[in-house]
C-alpha positions, 0 to 999 in steps of 0.5 A: 480465528474470530473475524475471518480466516487467519494469516501468518505475518513474518518480519519485524517491521511487518508485525510491528505495523500490524500491531501499531495500526491495530486494525486486525486482531493479533492472536499470538506472536512467535519469536525465535529462541536466542533473538536479542531483545533490543532495537526493533524487536524490543519496540515490537515486544513492548507494543505487544505487551501493551496490546496484551498479545501472547508471545512465545519463544520457538526454535528458529528452525520452526520459523525457517520452515515457514519463511525465508525472511522471518527475521526471527518473528512471526504473528498469527493475525486476522484476515486483512480488513478491506474497505469500500471505495465509498469509505475511501472518499469519506476518509478523504472528506474527514481529512478535509483534503481533496481525494487522492487515490491510487488505482492498480489494474491487475498488479500481479507481483507481490513485491511490486504491490508492496512497493506501490503501497509503501510509496502510497502510504508515504505520500498520504494517499487516502486509499487504494483500489485493487482489481478483484480478480487476476491480481494480487491482494493484501497477502502476507508477502505483500504485508512484508514487502510493503514493510507493513505500510498496507496496515495503515492504508484504506484498500478496496477490491472490486470491479475497477471500471465501475469504481472509476465511473463512480469516482468520476461522478464524485468529481475525481480526476482519473489520470492513467499512467501510460506512454504513447502518442495519446499521452501528455507529459505528467508535468503538464497534467493538473494533479492538485485537485481530487485525483486518482492515479491509475497504474496498469499491469506489469506487462500489458499496462491498463486493460481497455475498459480501465484505459477508456475510463481515464480522463487523461493519459500521462507519461513520465518524461525519460532521457535514457535509452531504456524506453520503460520503467517498472510499474512499481517505480513508475507508479511511485514516481507519479505518486511523488509528483502528485504529492509535490503538485499538492504542496507536499501536504503534511510532509516530514523528513525521513531517511531511506529505510527508517521505520514509520513515525506516524501513520494509521488510517485515522491520520491525514 
């Protein structure tokens, strides 16, 4: 497939958002025979027609052999288009807003990454930094678990400690999420200016160099007896706290589970 190694994306929301973001070429879409063309599927096929993407019907069993959650739809697409950390800062500048980034240190579970990316897109982060090694990237499973939100995000991969030093030099405040004696309550940390929230690995938290690269460590206040939160939940709560501190810039209301109305890396 031109433009890089191809991937297979499954699920109606995921395929629709790949089409709508229009950042990577979709060479073909397959729809299960017998699937009714209405609702989300009609919306998807209408957009495929606008994009002049070939659509063909296939036996549902063909899709069953490839995915347990295909929802009757699959697409063959180009590889995910990563960007650089510098491009994320340029994007924030073009939006006329102080940079708002999410830094993820060795997140390894595709579901957790998908949840974090969906939350990041929902609150309008300008970009996400992922570790280059020993961490999940934007795989087809992550596209599905993020409901296609990753297609509207600027995502970079690389050495996080180096990238964080560059962000600090650019005036970005690095806030690491971690519960501990050195951590301050998140509501006592200024989250309004140029900001990067740093979330660590699901089991071990942030690596030493990543932790030492943070300007401040912050923890989420808790009241119950359980002493920790899932990394995706903690990161999502912190993202919303930061967005609240920033005045809910660009907000609109959406019900849980409702598809995206606006989006795309060009919007702010």
